[in-house]
N, C-alpha and C positions, 0 to 999 in steps of 0.2 A: 651549689645548681642542682637540683633534683638530675639523677644519672640519664633517668629515664628520657629519649629522643630530647635534648637540650631545652630545657623549661627555662620561660622566663623566670628572671629574677623580681618575685613580688615588687618589690622596692623600686623595681624601675618607673612603675608607674605615673611615680612624681614625676620624675624625670621627661617622659616621654608627655605631660599632662601641662606641664612646663614649657619644652619645646622639644618637637619631636627630633628637630636637626643635634641637639643636645644630647638628645637620648639616643639617636644612633652613632655620635661619635662615643660614648660611653660604652653601648653594648656592643656593635658596631664593630669600629675601627680598633675599640679598648684605647681611648684616648682617655685621660683624667688629670686632672688638676687641681690642688687644696687650693681652700681660702678660707676665712675665717668662719663662715656660717658651718660648712662643711666640717671642721675639725669642732667646733663648738656642739655640734649635733651627732657627732661620733663619742664626743666624750659623753653627752649627756644618758647615750644608751647604753656605754659599757656601765653606766652606774645604774642603771634598771637594771638590766641583766649580771650584775653582780651576786646578787642572790637568786640561782637555778634552780632552790627545790622548793614544790610548792610548801605554799604558806595558806594557816586557814585562822580566821577571827570571826568571831559574832557568826560563823555557820556559813560562811562567804571563805570560797577557795583557789587561792590566787596561783597562778602558773605563770612564773616568767620563761620570753626567751623558751614560748613551745613553737616547734618546728610544724607547719601547718604546709599545704600543696593542696593542686586542683587540677583534674584530669582533664574537667570541661575546658579552664579557661588556660593549661598547660604551663601553670605557676608553680613555684613553691617560692619559700621563704619562713618569717618570723614572725609570730605576734610580740609586743614588746612586754604585754600582759592581757592574761586570758582569767577573769573571773567567773566560778561558777556559785550563779546565787541560788539561795535555795526557793523552791519555786513548785507550787505542785502539777506545774503546765508542764514542767519542762523536763529535761532528759537524765536516766539514770547513769551514775560512773562506778566503773569497778572499783570497790574499796570502801566505800560512801553510802551512807543510808539516805535515802530521800531523794528527791527529782532537783533539777538545778534550769537555771535559765544560763542562759553561754551569753558573756557579755568582753566583746575586745577590749581594748583601752592601746593607743597607741601615744607615745611621747615625744612631745616636738620642744625645741630650745626655746624659740621665739615665741609670738604671741598669735592669735588665730587673723588667717589670713582671707583678704578680698575674694579669694578664686576658692575652686572646689579641688586643691592639689592636695590636700591633707588627707580631704575626706574620702576622695577616693582610693586612697591608702589603705584608709580603713576600710572601706567597703569591701574592697580585693582580698581582707583579711577575712570580713564574714561571710564571703561567698565562700571562700578556700573553709572555712570552721563547719558550714550547712553542709557542705559536701563530706566530710570528711564525718561529721558526729550525726549526721541524721536529724537536723533540727532547723528553726527556721530562726534566725535571728533578728528582730523589730529595730535594734538600737545599738550602740557603742558609744566611745566618749574619745576625742581628743585631750590630754593633759599638753596644758602651755607650760612652761619651765617659767616663763616670764612673766606671767601674770600669776603663776602658781594656781591654778585652776582649769578644771576639766570644762570641756564644751560638748555638750551632748548632742550625738548627731542618729537622725530618722535612715533606718536601712532600706530605702524605697525603689520598688522595682525597675524606676524611672534609671537611678542611682545604678543598682545590678547591670541595667542593659548597656550605659553606658562604661561602664568595666570591662563589661563582655565586650562590647565591640573594638575597643582602645587594644587590650591585647589580643585579638582576632587581625586588626591592623600591625600592631610589633609584630606577630607571629610572621605574617605575609611577607614585610620588609628585610625582617632577619632571612627569613627562606630566601629572597633576593639580594641580600647584604647590598643593600641600598641606603644610601643615605641623603633623607630629604633636602632642599634648598628652603631655605626661610626667610622672610623679609626681616632686618635687624630691627629691634624695637628698645623703646626703654628699658624694658627687663633684661636685654645683653647685658646691663651694665653690673646686675645683682648676680651672673653666670660667673661660677668657676671656670667654666672653660672659652671666655672672651679672647684670651690670648691665643688658643688653638682652632677655634672655629674659622677666623679669617674670611668672613661672608663675603666680603667685596674681593678680595683676591683670589680663593678658589674658585668661584662659579660651577662651573660641572664637575672638577675636581674632589676626590675624597680628601680626610686632611692626610692620611696614612701616605696616600701619590704625593703629595704638596711637598712634605717631609722630605719623600725619599728622593723626589729631584732636587731639593733643599740642598742633603748631604751631595749628592751626586754632582750638584755644581760647585761645591766648596770643595770635594776634594777636587773637582777637575780645576 
């Protein structure tokens, strides 16, 4: 994370969009559990980031594992891939002739989702890149390993506002150290934290408080 006043992790917007309670358990209470989906996703990102240096083919400059941040969102993280595509209306890059359009590409293990979770993460990356490079990004893409295909994503002002509002809410909850309560749903079955969340037992308690009480009871 960025050391400047506890920036949020950029990837945390996926947890937040999926479930605010899951986000709080991971990023406020520091609880975590692996499942098959999280392990497969980590392996894919390691593969994508394996080539850390810049790559240039047919005029397109490809940068992997690019560190990014935004003071406006108070967030930092990495882009899986950023492509700089020759474009007369683009930006200049040190050490390279011509101008380039900035095109972020996020890699995901599975297939396109019905919700906007993956899209919101890509938009957050675009906002960071726009702030850092003083440019406007109209679109990016998400590459899904399961279908071996890219899904084009239009970066709209509506999506930018949605992402901005989410990070503002995350920062507010983080400052309050507050873990939201949520109603159990079918999404809980896909959650790697379903055995830690215990929504029926915890009620107003935090997971960390529940575990501490459990340990104390066992020791007694």
